[in-house]
N, C-alpha and C positions, 0 to 999 in steps of 0.2 A: 168272731163267733162267740157269743156270750153263752150259748147253750149247745154244746157239741152233741149231746145225746139227742136233742130234738132235731138237729140238722141231720144226723145219721139216720134217725128213724124216718124222717121225711124223704131223704134220699133213697132209702131202702124201699119205702112205699111206692115212690115214683118208678123206681127200677122194676119192682115186682109188677106194678100195673102195666108197664110197657111190655114186659116179657110175656105176661099172660094175654096181651092183646094180639101177639103174633103167634099164629098157629104154625108149628113146624111142619114141613113137608117131608114125608118119608120117601126116599128114593125107591122106585120099584126095582125088584130083583128079576133076574133072568129065569123066572120060573113061571109055570102056568098061572099060579095064583097072583104073582106080581104083575105079569103082563095083562091078565084079565081085568084087573082093577086100575090099570094105568091110564094116564092121559097122554095122547099122542099129538104131535104136530107134524103134518106132512109137508116137507120142504119141497122146493122146486125140483121136478124130476130131471134126470140126466139121461142122455143117450151116449153110449160108448160104441165104438166100432164104426162102420161105414154109414154115416148119417146121410149120405147122398143117395141112398136107395129110395128115398121118398122126397117129394117136393115140399116146399115151405108150408103150404096149406095143410097137407097131410101131416107133416111134422107137428104143426100147432095142435091139430085135433088129437094126435097121438099123445102129446105131452099133457093135454087137458085130461084125456082118458086115464093116463097113468096116475095122475094126482087123485082123481075121483075114485078110480077102481082100486087103488092101493088102500085108500081109506076104507072103502067098502069091504075089502078082503079082511082087514084088521077087525072091523066091527062084526063081521060074520064069524070070524074065528073066536073073538072075545066080545060077546054081546054086551057086557057091562063096561067095556072100555069107552073112553071119551075121546073124541077128535076135536081139537081146538085149532085156531089159526095163528095165535100169538106165540111165536117161538120163545118169548121170554116168560111163558107160563111156568111158575115154579114146579119142579118135579116132573115136567113133561119129558117124554121120550121123543127125540127128534128122528124122523124117518125120511130117508131119501130113496124114492123109487128110481130104479135104474133099468133101462132097456139095453141089452147087449145085442147090437145088430150084427148080422154076418157080413163077411167081406163082399160076398156076392150072392145073388139069389139063384143058387143051383140046388137041385133036389137033395143033396147030401149035406147042405149047410145047416148049421145050428144057430139058433138065436136064443137069447135068455132073458130072464127077468130076475132082478135082485132087489131086495129090500135091505138097506143099510140102517141099522139102529144105533143111536148114540144115547146111552142112558145118562141120567143127570150127573152121576159120579164120574163120567168120562169114559166108561166102559163101552166098547164098540163091538157090535155083533152084526153078522150078515146072514141072510138066507137067500139061496139062489136055486134056480131050476133052469135047465136047458131044454129046448124044444126043437123038433124038426120042422122044416118048412111045411110039411104036410099038415101039421096041427094048425099052423097059421091059416092055411088055405081052407081047412075044415071049419074052423071057428069064425073066421073072417072078422066081422065088426065086434064080436064078443071075445076076440083073442086076448086083449089086454086084461079084461075082467077074469077070464079063465087063467091066464098066466099068474096073476097076483093071488088068486084063490089057491092055486097049486103051491105057490111059494109060501103062503101063510100056513098051509098044512104042515110045513116043516118046523114051525115054531113050537116051543114047549107048551 
């Protein structure tokens, strides 16, 4: 190195140019403002409890509805939020919709819906609501949509 000042200046310029080309992503916070402006990825839904209460075809349509309706509930709660499909999206909140099935379909049984959130910093939060079988019978095909709208109302 015959000219160390020139080398250091060139290195600094290259480093500065690289640093300014990368836009830092601010992790959303667990506040209304943070969640309103966040980007969400809806992961594959899960069913807990007695999954044998419905057949395979019904289960498939329920899982599809869980993914679609949980995303819809989040965007209705936070109209400026974005839903993306790539779990590697920088700064995105990962959401796992979960349906908690009862042990059996008796009038006093409870079933539930839960949204599990994993913030980019690793913080985990959940929102859950339980429902009676009568609500399921009343809402029928709109139950999953109703369930996640109700769960989303518990968010900040």
